[in-house]
C-alpha positions in Angstrom: 0.0 0.0 0.0 1.1 3.5 -0.7 0.2 7.0 0.5 0.0 9.9 -1.9 -0.3 13.6 -0.9 -2.7 15.5 -3.1 -4.2 19.0 -2.9 -7.8 17.9 -2.6 -8.5 14.2 -2.4 -11.8 13.2 -3.9 -11.5 9.6 -2.7 -9.7 8.4 0.4 -8.6 5.1 -1.1 -8.1 3.6 -4.6 -8.5 -0.2 -4.2 -7.1 -0.9 -7.7 -3.9 1.0 -7.1 -3.9 0.3 -3.4 -3.2 4.0 -2.6 -4.5 6.1 0.3 -4.9 9.8 -0.6 -4.3 12.5 2.0 -4.3 16.3 1.8 -0.9 17.6 1.1 -0.9 20.3 3.8 -1.2 18.0 6.8 1.4 18.0 9.6 3.1 14.6 10.3 0.8 14.0 13.3 -2.3 14.8 11.3 -1.0 12.6 8.5 -0.9 9.6 10.8 -4.4 10.4 12.0 -5.7 10.6 8.4 -4.0 7.4 7.3 -5.3 5.7 10.5 -8.8 6.9 9.8 -8.8 5.5 6.3 -7.3 2.2 7.4 -9.9 2.0 10.1 -12.7 2.5 7.5 -11.1 -0.4 5.5 -11.5 -2.6 8.6 -7.7 -2.7 9.4 -7.6 -3.1 13.2 -5.6 -0.2 14.7 -3.7 -0.1 18.0 -4.6 2.3 20.7 -1.9 4.8 19.5 -0.4 5.3 16.1 -1.4 3.5 12.9 -0.5 0.2 11.3 -0.6 -1.0 7.7 -2.5 -4.0 6.3 0.6 -6.0 6.9 1.0 -4.9 10.5 3.9 -2.6 9.9 3.7 0.7 11.8 2.9 3.8 9.8 5.5 6.5 10.7 6.1 9.6 8.5 9.5 10.0 10.2 10.6 6.6 8.8 9.7 7.6 5.3 6.7 5.3 4.9 4.7 8.3 4.0 6.5 10.4 1.3 7.0 14.1 1.6 5.4 16.1 -1.2 7.8 16.8 -4.0 7.7 20.3 -5.3 10.8 20.8 -7.4 10.3 22.4 -10.8 11.1 19.2 -12.6 8.4 17.2 -10.6 5.9 20.0 -11.2 6.5 19.9 -14.9 6.6 16.1 -15.6 5.0 14.6 -12.5 6.3 12.4 -9.7 
């Protein structure tokens, strides 16, 4: 599963691509809350604190599991 940051997500989850979409302006703490909420809606049991993926791995933006938004000129021109 992947997490993508987008300006205004229309869907929280794309099952075909297995991607969770979150707003690109969220702080790391709110990012975990948003990802946790989507996973909870997908009936992925969550611990009391933090969030875990389908596979049971912890979701932690500091560990790079949730990518930072890329905003370089090249990415803006050709996409990530």
